[in-house]
C-alpha atoms as an extended CHARMM CRD file, in Angstrom:
* protein
*
       267  EXT
         1         1  MET       CA              0.0000000000        0.0000000000        0.0000000000  PROA      1               0.0000000000
         2         2  THR       CA              1.4710000000        3.3640000000       -1.0640000000  PROA      2               0.0000000000
         3         3  LEU       CA              0.7390000000        6.4920000000        0.9330000000  PROA      3               0.0000000000
         4         4  PHE       CA              0.7320000000        9.8460000000       -0.8210000000  PROA      4               0.0000000000
         5         5  ASN       CA              3.1610000000       12.3420000000        0.6480000000  PROA      5               0.0000000000
         6         6  ALA       CA              2.6820000000       15.9520000000       -0.3910000000  PROA      6               0.0000000000
         7         7  THR       CA              5.7300000000       17.4010000000       -2.1150000000  PROA      7               0.0000000000
         8         8  PRO       CA              7.0810000000       20.8440000000       -1.2190000000  PROA      8               0.0000000000
         9         9  GLU       CA              5.8160000000       22.0410000000       -4.5980000000  PROA      9               0.0000000000
        10        10  HSD       CA              2.2950000000       20.7590000000       -3.8610000000  PROA      10              0.0000000000
        11        11  ASN       CA              2.3070000000       22.3930000000       -0.4120000000  PROA      11              0.0000000000
        12        12  SER       CA              3.4230000000       25.6660000000       -1.9760000000  PROA      12              0.0000000000
        13        13  GLN       CA              0.6210000000       25.5440000000       -4.5460000000  PROA      13              0.0000000000
        14        14  THR       CA             -1.9410000000       24.8190000000       -1.8290000000  PROA      14              0.0000000000
        15        15  LYS       CA             -0.6860000000       27.7570000000        0.2430000000  PROA      15              0.0000000000
        16        16  VAL       CA             -0.8520000000       30.0780000000       -2.7720000000  PROA      16              0.0000000000
        17        17  ALA       CA             -4.4180000000       28.9240000000       -3.4860000000  PROA      17              0.0000000000
        18        18  ARG       CA             -5.4710000000       29.6320000000        0.1180000000  PROA      18              0.0000000000
        19        19  GLU       CA             -3.8460000000       33.0590000000        0.0710000000  PROA      19              0.0000000000
        20        20  THR       CA             -5.5250000000       33.8780000000       -3.2520000000  PROA      20              0.0000000000
        21        21  LYS       CA             -8.9670000000       32.9460000000       -1.8990000000  PROA      21              0.0000000000
        22        22  SER       CA             -8.3300000000       35.0200000000        1.2360000000  PROA      22              0.0000000000
        23        23  ARG       CA             -7.2760000000       38.0240000000       -0.8220000000  PROA      23              0.0000000000
        24        24  MET       CA            -10.3600000000       37.6770000000       -3.0330000000  PROA      24              0.0000000000
        25        25  ARG       CA            -12.6330000000       37.6790000000        0.0360000000  PROA      25              0.0000000000
        26        26  HSD       CA            -10.9380000000       40.7910000000        1.4120000000  PROA      26              0.0000000000
        27        27  PHE       CA            -11.0830000000       42.4380000000       -2.0230000000  PROA      27              0.0000000000
        28        28  PHE       CA            -14.8290000000       41.7350000000       -2.2240000000  PROA      28              0.0000000000
        29        29  LEU       CA            -15.3880000000       43.0630000000        1.3010000000  PROA      29              0.0000000000
        30        30  LEU       CA            -13.4550000000       46.2810000000        0.7170000000  PROA      30              0.0000000000
        31        31  ASN       CA            -15.1070000000       46.9640000000       -2.6410000000  PROA      31              0.0000000000
        32        32  PHE       CA            -18.5700000000       46.3800000000       -1.1760000000  PROA      32              0.0000000000
        33        33  LEU       CA            -17.8020000000       48.7220000000        1.7180000000  PROA      33              0.0000000000
        34        34  CYS       CA            -16.2770000000       51.4040000000       -0.5260000000  PROA      34              0.0000000000
        35        35  ALA       CA            -19.2220000000       51.3080000000       -2.9370000000  PROA      35              0.0000000000
        36        36  ALA       CA            -21.7100000000       51.7660000000       -0.0800000000  PROA      36              0.0000000000
        37        37  LEU       CA            -19.7340000000       54.6460000000        1.4620000000  PROA      37              0.0000000000
        38        38  MET       CA            -19.2320000000       56.3620000000       -1.9140000000  PROA      38              0.0000000000
        39        39  PHE       CA            -22.9950000000       56.2590000000       -2.4550000000  PROA      39              0.0000000000
        40        40  CYS       CA            -23.5280000000       57.8010000000        0.9850000000  PROA      40              0.0000000000
        41        41  PHE       CA            -21.2160000000       60.7630000000        0.3750000000  PROA      41              0.0000000000
        42        42  ASP       CA            -22.3830000000       61.2910000000       -3.2070000000  PROA      42              0.0000000000
        43        43  SER       CA            -26.0640000000       61.1320000000       -2.2460000000  PROA      43              0.0000000000
        44        44  GLU       CA            -25.7080000000       63.7230000000        0.5320000000  PROA      44              0.0000000000
        45        45  ALA       CA            -24.0690000000       66.1300000000       -1.9130000000  PROA      45              0.0000000000
        46        46  LYS       CA            -27.0660000000       65.8590000000       -4.2500000000  PROA      46              0.0000000000
        47        47  ALA       CA            -29.8880000000       65.8840000000       -1.7280000000  PROA      47              0.0000000000
        48        48  GLN       CA            -31.7080000000       69.0860000000       -0.7560000000  PROA      48              0.0000000000
        49        49  TYR       CA            -32.9930000000       67.8910000000        2.6240000000  PROA      49              0.0000000000
        50        50  VAL       CA            -30.6590000000       66.2770000000        5.1760000000  PROA      50              0.0000000000
        51        51  ASP       CA            -31.6120000000       64.9300000000        8.6100000000  PROA      51              0.0000000000
        52        52  SER       CA            -30.0780000000       62.7340000000       11.3090000000  PROA      52              0.0000000000
        53        53  GLY       CA            -31.6970000000       60.1150000000       13.4770000000  PROA      53              0.0000000000
        54        54  LEU       CA            -31.5350000000       57.0070000000       15.6370000000  PROA      54              0.0000000000
        55        55  TRP       CA            -32.9610000000       53.6000000000       14.6470000000  PROA      55              0.0000000000
        56        56  LEU       CA            -33.3710000000       50.8040000000       17.1860000000  PROA      56              0.0000000000
        57        57  GLY       CA            -34.3090000000       47.2990000000       16.0680000000  PROA      57              0.0000000000
        58        58  GLY       CA            -34.8080000000       43.8150000000       17.4680000000  PROA      58              0.0000000000
        59        59  PHE       CA            -34.9500000000       40.7370000000       15.1840000000  PROA      59              0.0000000000
        60        60  ALA       CA            -35.7480000000       37.1460000000       16.1540000000  PROA      60              0.0000000000
        61        61  THR       CA            -35.7540000000       34.0770000000       13.9080000000  PROA      61              0.0000000000
        62        62  GLY       CA            -35.7870000000       30.3440000000       14.5490000000  PROA      62              0.0000000000
        63        63  LYS       CA            -37.4950000000       27.0190000000       14.1010000000  PROA      63              0.0000000000
        64        64  LEU       CA            -41.0630000000       26.2600000000       15.0480000000  PROA      64              0.0000000000
        65        65  PRO       CA            -41.3150000000       23.9610000000       18.0820000000  PROA      65              0.0000000000
        66        66  ALA       CA            -40.8740000000       20.2960000000       17.1830000000  PROA      66              0.0000000000
        67        67  PRO       CA            -44.5490000000       19.3340000000       17.7930000000  PROA      67              0.0000000000
        68        68  LEU       CA            -45.5980000000       21.9710000000       15.2190000000  PROA      68              0.0000000000
        69        69  ASN       CA            -42.8250000000       21.2710000000       12.7150000000  PROA      69              0.0000000000
        70        70  ASN       CA            -42.1110000000       18.5900000000       10.1330000000  PROA      70              0.0000000000
        71        71  ALA       CA            -39.4810000000       15.8520000000       10.4700000000  PROA      71              0.0000000000
        72        72  LYS       CA            -36.7430000000       18.0570000000        9.0030000000  PROA      72              0.0000000000
        73        73  GLY       CA            -37.6390000000       21.0640000000       11.1580000000  PROA      73              0.0000000000
        74        74  SER       CA            -38.0800000000       23.1830000000        8.0400000000  PROA      74              0.0000000000
        75        75  TRP       CA            -40.6960000000       25.6210000000        9.3190000000  PROA      75              0.0000000000
        76        76  ARG       CA            -39.4300000000       28.9150000000       10.7400000000  PROA      76              0.0000000000
        77        77  LEU       CA            -40.7110000000       31.9200000000       12.6700000000  PROA      77              0.0000000000
        78        78  TRP       CA            -39.7430000000       35.5580000000       12.0990000000  PROA      78              0.0000000000
        79        79  THR       CA            -40.5350000000       38.6650000000       14.0880000000  PROA      79              0.0000000000
        80        80  ASP       CA            -38.9660000000       42.0980000000       14.2750000000  PROA      80              0.0000000000
        81        81  GLY       CA            -39.8180000000       45.3970000000       15.9000000000  PROA      81              0.0000000000
        82        82  GLN       CA            -38.2460000000       48.7920000000       15.2300000000  PROA      82              0.0000000000
        83        83  LEU       CA            -38.3350000000       52.3020000000       16.6890000000  PROA      83              0.0000000000
        84        84  ARG       CA            -37.0520000000       55.1830000000       14.5460000000  PROA      84              0.0000000000
        85        85  PHE       CA            -36.3310000000       58.7440000000       15.6730000000  PROA      85              0.0000000000
        86        86  GLY       CA            -35.7500000000       61.6120000000       13.2400000000  PROA      86              0.0000000000
        87        87  ASP       CA            -35.6150000000       65.4160000000       13.2410000000  PROA      87              0.0000000000
        88        88  ASP       CA            -32.0050000000       65.3350000000       14.5290000000  PROA      88              0.0000000000
        89        89  PHE       CA            -32.8320000000       62.6040000000       17.0770000000  PROA      89              0.0000000000
        90        90  GLY       CA            -35.5400000000       64.8650000000       18.4860000000  PROA      90              0.0000000000
        91        91  SER       CA            -38.8200000000       63.0530000000       17.8370000000  PROA      91              0.0000000000
        92        92  PHE       CA            -40.3920000000       59.6640000000       17.2830000000  PROA      92              0.0000000000
        93        93  SER       CA            -40.8290000000       59.2490000000       13.5200000000  PROA      93              0.0000000000
        94        94  GLN       CA            -41.7030000000       55.6230000000       12.8030000000  PROA      94              0.0000000000
        95        95  GLY       CA            -42.5530000000       52.3620000000       14.5470000000  PROA      95              0.0000000000
        96        96  LEU       CA            -42.8110000000       48.9290000000       12.9420000000  PROA      96              0.0000000000
        97        97  VAL       CA            -43.8830000000       45.4250000000       13.9590000000  PROA      97              0.0000000000
        98        98  ARG       CA            -43.4020000000       42.5820000000       11.4410000000  PROA      98              0.0000000000
        99        99  PRO       CA            -44.1980000000       38.9050000000       12.1690000000  PROA      99              0.0000000000
       100       100  GLY       CA            -43.8520000000       36.1480000000        9.5800000000  PROA      100             0.0000000000
       101       101  VAL       CA            -43.4730000000       32.4330000000        8.9050000000  PROA      101             0.0000000000
       102       102  GLY       CA            -40.9450000000       30.7190000000        6.6470000000  PROA      102             0.0000000000
       103       103  TYR       CA            -39.9310000000       27.3880000000        5.1670000000  PROA      103             0.0000000000
       104       104  ALA       CA            -36.2920000000       26.3060000000        4.6590000000  PROA      104             0.0000000000
       105       105  LEU       CA            -35.9250000000       24.6450000000        1.2570000000  PROA      105             0.0000000000
       106       106  ASN       CA            -32.3350000000       23.6230000000        2.1240000000  PROA      106             0.0000000000
       107       107  ASN       CA            -29.3430000000       25.0510000000        3.9960000000  PROA      107             0.0000000000
       108       108  THR       CA            -29.0810000000       27.9260000000        1.5010000000  PROA      108             0.0000000000
       109       109  TRP       CA            -32.5940000000       28.9380000000        0.4030000000  PROA      109             0.0000000000
       110       110  SER       CA            -35.7470000000       29.7890000000        2.3500000000  PROA      110             0.0000000000
       111       111  VAL       CA            -39.1130000000       31.3710000000        1.5540000000  PROA      111             0.0000000000
       112       112  TRP       CA            -41.1350000000       33.6440000000        3.8230000000  PROA      112             0.0000000000
       113       113  ALA       CA            -44.4620000000       35.4730000000        4.1250000000  PROA      113             0.0000000000
       114       114  GLY       CA            -45.9670000000       37.7080000000        6.7600000000  PROA      114             0.0000000000
       115       115  TYR       CA            -47.6590000000       40.9090000000        7.8900000000  PROA      115             0.0000000000
       116       116  ALA       CA            -46.3670000000       44.3100000000        9.0410000000  PROA      116             0.0000000000
       117       117  TYR       CA            -47.8850000000       47.2950000000       10.7980000000  PROA      117             0.0000000000
       118       118  VAL       CA            -46.1150000000       50.6490000000       10.3790000000  PROA      118             0.0000000000
       119       119  ARG       CA            -46.8820000000       53.9530000000       12.1220000000  PROA      119             0.0000000000
       120       120  THR       CA            -45.1790000000       56.9690000000       10.5280000000  PROA      120             0.0000000000
       121       121  ASP       CA            -45.0220000000       60.5280000000       11.8890000000  PROA      121             0.0000000000
       122       122  GLN       CA            -43.1410000000       63.6710000000       10.9100000000  PROA      122             0.0000000000
       123       123  PRO       CA            -40.5660000000       64.1910000000        9.5070000000  PROA      123             0.0000000000
       124       124  TYR       CA            -40.9060000000       60.8580000000        7.6490000000  PROA      124             0.0000000000
       125       125  ALA       CA            -44.4930000000       61.7540000000        6.6530000000  PROA      125             0.0000000000
       126       126  ARG       CA            -46.2580000000       65.0980000000        6.1640000000  PROA      126             0.0000000000
       127       127  THR       CA            -49.1570000000       63.8790000000        8.3150000000  PROA      127             0.0000000000
       128       128  PRO       CA            -49.2630000000       60.8150000000       10.6200000000  PROA      128             0.0000000000
       129       129  THR       CA            -50.1460000000       57.6140000000        8.7380000000  PROA      129             0.0000000000
       130       130  ASN       CA            -50.9510000000       54.0130000000        9.6190000000  PROA      130             0.0000000000
       131       131  GLU       CA            -49.8510000000       51.3930000000        7.1300000000  PROA      131             0.0000000000
       132       132  GLN       CA            -50.6600000000       47.6900000000        6.8160000000  PROA      132             0.0000000000
       133       133  ARG       CA            -48.3730000000       45.4680000000        4.7380000000  PROA      133             0.0000000000
       134       134  ILE       CA            -48.3840000000       41.9440000000        3.4070000000  PROA      134             0.0000000000
       135       135  TRP       CA            -44.9280000000       40.7050000000        2.4480000000  PROA      135             0.0000000000
       136       136  GLU       CA            -43.3360000000       37.7370000000        0.6830000000  PROA      136             0.0000000000
       137       137  GLN       CA            -39.6260000000       36.9930000000        0.6140000000  PROA      137             0.0000000000
       138       138  VAL       CA            -36.9460000000       34.6920000000       -0.8060000000  PROA      138             0.0000000000
       139       139  SER       CA            -33.7310000000       34.4740000000        1.2490000000  PROA      139             0.0000000000
       140       140  TRP       CA            -30.2880000000       33.1010000000        0.3970000000  PROA      140             0.0000000000
       141       141  GLN       CA            -27.3480000000       32.5630000000        2.7260000000  PROA      141             0.0000000000
       142       142  ARG       CA            -23.9550000000       30.8320000000        2.5980000000  PROA      142             0.0000000000
       143       143  THR       CA            -20.3530000000       31.2740000000        3.6720000000  PROA      143             0.0000000000
       144       144  ALA       CA            -17.2140000000       31.9380000000        1.6270000000  PROA      144             0.0000000000
       145       145  GLY       CA            -14.3780000000       30.9800000000        3.9180000000  PROA      145             0.0000000000
       146       146  SER       CA            -14.9730000000       32.9840000000        7.0910000000  PROA      146             0.0000000000
       147       147  THR       CA            -17.2050000000       35.5580000000        5.3650000000  PROA      147             0.0000000000
       148       148  ASP       CA            -20.9750000000       35.1980000000        5.6980000000  PROA      148             0.0000000000
       149       149  LEU       CA            -22.9000000000       36.2660000000        2.5840000000  PROA      149             0.0000000000
       150       150  SER       CA            -26.6670000000       36.6850000000        2.3750000000  PROA      150             0.0000000000
       151       151  SER       CA            -29.3570000000       38.2720000000        0.2630000000  PROA      151             0.0000000000
       152       152  ARG       CA            -33.0930000000       38.6480000000        0.2880000000  PROA      152             0.0000000000
       153       153  THR       CA            -35.7130000000       39.6330000000       -2.2540000000  PROA      153             0.0000000000
       154       154  ARG       CA            -38.8810000000       40.9950000000       -0.6470000000  PROA      154             0.0000000000
       155       155  LEU       CA            -42.1860000000       41.9540000000       -2.2660000000  PROA      155             0.0000000000
       156       156  GLU       CA            -44.6190000000       44.1530000000       -0.3270000000  PROA      156             0.0000000000
       157       157  GLN       CA            -48.2950000000       45.0220000000       -0.7700000000  PROA      157             0.0000000000
       158       158  ARG       CA            -48.8950000000       48.2660000000        1.0950000000  PROA      158             0.0000000000
       159       159  PHE       CA            -52.2020000000       49.7340000000        2.3600000000  PROA      159             0.0000000000
       160       160  SER       CA            -51.9900000000       53.2420000000        3.8340000000  PROA      160             0.0000000000
       161       161  SER       CA            -54.4070000000       55.5250000000        5.6840000000  PROA      161             0.0000000000
       162       162  ALA       CA            -53.0120000000       58.3560000000        3.5230000000  PROA      162             0.0000000000
       163       163  GLY       CA            -55.0590000000       57.2460000000        0.5100000000  PROA      163             0.0000000000
       164       164  SER       CA            -56.6130000000       54.4590000000       -1.4960000000  PROA      164             0.0000000000
       165       165  GLY       CA            -55.1000000000       51.6690000000       -3.5330000000  PROA      165             0.0000000000
       166       166  THR       CA            -52.4490000000       49.0170000000       -3.0140000000  PROA      166             0.0000000000
       167       167  GLY       CA            -48.8010000000       49.9380000000       -3.3640000000  PROA      167             0.0000000000
       168       168  TRP       CA            -46.5390000000       47.1990000000       -4.7270000000  PROA      168             0.0000000000
       169       169  ARG       CA            -42.8760000000       47.5700000000       -3.7500000000  PROA      169             0.0000000000
       170       170  LEU       CA            -39.8090000000       45.4050000000       -4.4240000000  PROA      170             0.0000000000
       171       171  ARG       CA            -36.8230000000       45.3980000000       -2.0590000000  PROA      171             0.0000000000
       172       172  GLU       CA            -33.4450000000       43.8100000000       -2.8110000000  PROA      172             0.0000000000
       173       173  MET       CA            -30.7630000000       43.5110000000       -0.1290000000  PROA      173             0.0000000000
       174       174  GLY       CA            -27.2370000000       42.0790000000       -0.0980000000  PROA      174             0.0000000000
       175       175  LYS       CA            -25.2430000000       41.7130000000        3.1230000000  PROA      175             0.0000000000
       176       176  LEU       CA            -21.8760000000       40.4140000000        4.2440000000  PROA      176             0.0000000000
       177       177  MET       CA            -20.3380000000       39.8440000000        7.6580000000  PROA      177             0.0000000000
       178       178  HSD       CA            -16.6230000000       39.2320000000        8.1700000000  PROA      178             0.0000000000
       179       179  PRO       CA            -14.9580000000       38.3350000000       11.5070000000  PROA      179             0.0000000000
       180       180  LEU       CA            -12.3330000000       40.6190000000       13.0140000000  PROA      180             0.0000000000
       181       181  GLY       CA             -9.4120000000       38.8720000000       14.6860000000  PROA      181             0.0000000000
       182       182  GLN       CA             -8.9790000000       35.2330000000       15.6260000000  PROA      182             0.0000000000
       183       183  SER       CA            -11.6740000000       34.9830000000       18.2970000000  PROA      183             0.0000000000
       184       184  SER       CA            -14.5910000000       35.5610000000       15.8580000000  PROA      184             0.0000000000
       185       185  ILE       CA            -16.3650000000       37.5560000000       18.5750000000  PROA      185             0.0000000000
       186       186  TRP       CA            -16.1060000000       40.8570000000       16.7160000000  PROA      186             0.0000000000
       187       187  LEU       CA            -17.1690000000       41.3350000000       13.1140000000  PROA      187             0.0000000000
       188       188  ILE       CA            -17.7290000000       43.9560000000       10.4480000000  PROA      188             0.0000000000
       189       189  ALA       CA            -21.1870000000       44.0890000000        8.8500000000  PROA      189             0.0000000000
       190       190  VAL       CA            -22.0080000000       45.8040000000        5.5450000000  PROA      190             0.0000000000
       191       191  TYR       CA            -25.2530000000       45.8010000000        3.5980000000  PROA      191             0.0000000000
       192       192  ASP       CA            -27.0810000000       47.6900000000        0.8850000000  PROA      192             0.0000000000
       193       193  GLU       CA            -30.8100000000       47.5860000000        0.1370000000  PROA      193             0.0000000000
       194       194  PHE       CA            -32.5860000000       49.1640000000       -2.8320000000  PROA      194             0.0000000000
       195       195  PHE       CA            -36.3680000000       49.8210000000       -2.9490000000  PROA      195             0.0000000000
       196       196  VAL       CA            -38.4320000000       50.0990000000       -6.1530000000  PROA      196             0.0000000000
       197       197  ASN       CA            -42.1280000000       51.0610000000       -6.3820000000  PROA      197             0.0000000000
       198       198  LEU       CA            -43.7990000000       48.8710000000       -8.9840000000  PROA      198             0.0000000000
       199       199  ASN       CA            -46.9330000000       51.0220000000       -9.3550000000  PROA      199             0.0000000000
       200       200  THR       CA            -48.4390000000       54.3700000000       -8.3130000000  PROA      200             0.0000000000
       201       201  PRO       CA            -51.1370000000       53.8870000000       -5.6320000000  PROA      201             0.0000000000
       202       202  GLY       CA            -53.6000000000       56.5420000000       -4.5590000000  PROA      202             0.0000000000
       203       203  PHE       CA            -51.7200000000       57.2700000000       -1.3190000000  PROA      203             0.0000000000
       204       204  GLY       CA            -48.6090000000       58.6490000000       -2.9120000000  PROA      204             0.0000000000
       205       205  PRO       CA            -45.2910000000       57.3110000000       -4.1460000000  PROA      205             0.0000000000
       206       206  LYS       CA            -44.8750000000       57.1100000000       -7.9070000000  PROA      206             0.0000000000
       207       207  SER       CA            -43.5340000000       54.0370000000       -9.6250000000  PROA      207             0.0000000000
       208       208  GLY       CA            -39.7630000000       53.8370000000       -9.9130000000  PROA      208             0.0000000000
       209       209  ALA       CA            -36.8320000000       54.1350000000       -7.4960000000  PROA      209             0.0000000000
       210       210  ASP       CA            -38.0590000000       54.7010000000       -3.9300000000  PROA      210             0.0000000000
       211       211  ARG       CA            -34.9870000000       54.6860000000       -1.6510000000  PROA      211             0.0000000000
       212       212  ASN       CA            -31.5980000000       53.1470000000       -0.9080000000  PROA      212             0.0000000000
       213       213  ARG       CA            -30.1600000000       52.0980000000        2.4590000000  PROA      213             0.0000000000
       214       214  ALA       CA            -26.4440000000       51.5030000000        2.9910000000  PROA      214             0.0000000000
       215       215  PHE       CA            -25.0320000000       50.3280000000        6.3340000000  PROA      215             0.0000000000
       216       216  ALA       CA            -21.5180000000       49.7210000000        7.6920000000  PROA      216             0.0000000000
       217       217  GLY       CA            -20.4620000000       49.0580000000       11.2510000000  PROA      217             0.0000000000
       218       218  PRO       CA            -19.0410000000       46.6380000000       13.8040000000  PROA      218             0.0000000000
       219       219  GLY       CA            -20.8850000000       43.7580000000       15.4120000000  PROA      219             0.0000000000
       220       220  ILE       CA            -20.3210000000       41.5290000000       18.4060000000  PROA      220             0.0000000000
       221       221  HSD       CA            -21.4800000000       37.9850000000       19.1710000000  PROA      221             0.0000000000
       222       222  LEU       CA            -22.9810000000       37.8800000000       22.6690000000  PROA      222             0.0000000000
       223       223  GLY       CA            -23.1150000000       34.0910000000       22.8530000000  PROA      223             0.0000000000
       224       224  LYS       CA            -24.2190000000       31.7230000000       20.0820000000  PROA      224             0.0000000000
       225       225  PRO       CA            -27.7980000000       32.9210000000       19.5770000000  PROA      225             0.0000000000
       226       226  LEU       CA            -27.3640000000       36.6830000000       20.0730000000  PROA      226             0.0000000000
       227       227  ARG       CA            -25.5850000000       39.3040000000       17.9690000000  PROA      227             0.0000000000
       228       228  LEU       CA            -25.4510000000       43.1020000000       18.2590000000  PROA      228             0.0000000000
       229       229  GLU       CA            -24.6630000000       45.4550000000       15.3610000000  PROA      229             0.0000000000
       230       230  LEU       CA            -24.0240000000       49.1880000000       15.7210000000  PROA      230             0.0000000000
       231       231  GLY       CA            -23.0480000000       51.5050000000       12.8970000000  PROA      231             0.0000000000
       232       232  TYR       CA            -23.8200000000       54.1780000000       10.3470000000  PROA      232             0.0000000000
       233       233  LEU       CA            -26.8850000000       53.8420000000        8.1240000000  PROA      233             0.0000000000
       234       234  ASN       CA            -27.4270000000       56.1740000000        5.1840000000  PROA      234             0.0000000000
       235       235  GLN       CA            -30.9420000000       56.3300000000        3.7510000000  PROA      235             0.0000000000
       236       236  TYR       CA            -31.4440000000       58.2070000000        0.4820000000  PROA      236             0.0000000000
       237       237  THR       CA            -35.0980000000       58.7650000000       -0.4760000000  PROA      237             0.0000000000
       238       238  PHE       CA            -36.0630000000       59.6890000000       -4.0370000000  PROA      238             0.0000000000
       239       239  ASN       CA            -38.9530000000       62.1650000000       -3.9040000000  PROA      239             0.0000000000
       240       240  SER       CA            -40.9110000000       62.8120000000       -7.0960000000  PROA      240             0.0000000000
       241       241  ASN       CA            -42.9880000000       65.5780000000       -5.4300000000  PROA      241             0.0000000000
       242       242  GLY       CA            -40.1720000000       67.5540000000       -3.8280000000  PROA      242             0.0000000000
       243       243  PRO       CA            -36.4830000000       67.5090000000       -2.8780000000  PROA      243             0.0000000000
       244       244  ASP       CA            -34.7060000000       64.2030000000       -2.3710000000  PROA      244             0.0000000000
       245       245  ARG       CA            -33.9100000000       63.3600000000        1.2430000000  PROA      245             0.0000000000
       246       246  VAL       CA            -30.8760000000       61.9670000000        3.0620000000  PROA      246             0.0000000000
       247       247  ASP       CA            -31.0330000000       60.5620000000        6.5890000000  PROA      247             0.0000000000
       248       248  ASN       CA            -27.7740000000       60.0220000000        8.5060000000  PROA      248             0.0000000000
       249       249  ILE       CA            -28.6990000000       57.3960000000       11.0650000000  PROA      249             0.0000000000
       250       250  LEU       CA            -27.0960000000       55.7580000000       14.0660000000  PROA      250             0.0000000000
       251       251  SER       CA            -28.4170000000       52.1990000000       13.7740000000  PROA      251             0.0000000000
       252       252  ILE       CA            -28.4130000000       49.7690000000       16.7290000000  PROA      252             0.0000000000
       253       253  SER       CA            -29.8290000000       46.2890000000       16.0840000000  PROA      253             0.0000000000
       254       254  ALA       CA            -30.0010000000       43.0790000000       18.0990000000  PROA      254             0.0000000000
       255       255  PHE       CA            -30.4160000000       39.7010000000       16.3590000000  PROA      255             0.0000000000
       256       256  TRP       CA            -31.5610000000       36.6130000000       18.2190000000  PROA      256             0.0000000000
       257       257  ASN       CA            -31.5240000000       33.2280000000       16.4770000000  PROA      257             0.0000000000
       258       258  PHE       CA            -33.3090000000       30.8760000000       18.8440000000  PROA      258             0.0000000000
       259       259  SER       CA            -32.5340000000       27.7770000000       16.7450000000  PROA      259             0.0000000000
       260       260  HSD       CA            -28.7780000000       28.6450000000       16.5880000000  PROA      260             0.0000000000
       261       261  LYS       CA            -28.5410000000       27.8320000000       12.8800000000  PROA      261             0.0000000000
       262       262  GLY       CA            -30.3730000000       28.1880000000        9.5980000000  PROA      262             0.0000000000
       263       263  SER       CA            -31.3650000000       31.7820000000       10.2230000000  PROA      263             0.0000000000
       264       264  PRO       CA            -32.2450000000       33.9470000000        7.2270000000  PROA      264             0.0000000000
       265       265  PRO       CA            -30.6830000000       37.3050000000        6.4080000000  PROA      265             0.0000000000
       266       266  GLU       CA            -32.2580000000       39.8250000000        8.7510000000  PROA      266             0.0000000000
       267       267  GLU       CA            -33.3150000000       43.5330000000        8.6310000000  PROA      267             0.0000000000
């Protein structure tokens, strides 16, 4: 029986391959981060209305209890709640509650559907509005080395007290998380999400580009199921009836995965 012994040349090639993959991951991370930050600075230069604010969010995902699930444990629960303060941190501007249910097709893909209630006050709305939403979503998640990559495609049907009709909106988000240091406790998180109105309902927004959100900041794992992310969020809103708007936001979000694995991309 002959055992294969790696030659120095083979070991060198393997090392080069690992270093190349590592450099590609870092190149992707830096380019993603730079693109998001460039959009932030460029958008603020073009906007005519600029505000600052604070957004607080809590997100929980996990498996349904075993008695209510199938043999593979494919069914999932989703819930998130958010409080948003605008007018230079001075006033409550928006609150959101969004429950949902999902089904994991495999370790990479999952599908979701749910409901959302949104209360919006000034300066995010001219007059206070109550909005009901139905939403559907396809999520994707995998790792490339130590970098976690995820995306989601969400479709919303919106019903607002500001007027009649149903607003159809598409949201596309891509996110990456990369550990900092050897302990994997700290991480850097970057995401970008683009919103498109698919029609023009009676309550307002015209079809076309609606807004873009770009986030960058550090995160910390507080045990296996809990993660905290804190950073800068830039929201650029395209306004067909007035000046475009930029919000410079301090975003603080907590993510709890009560099944420890198989969680979808959040936000």
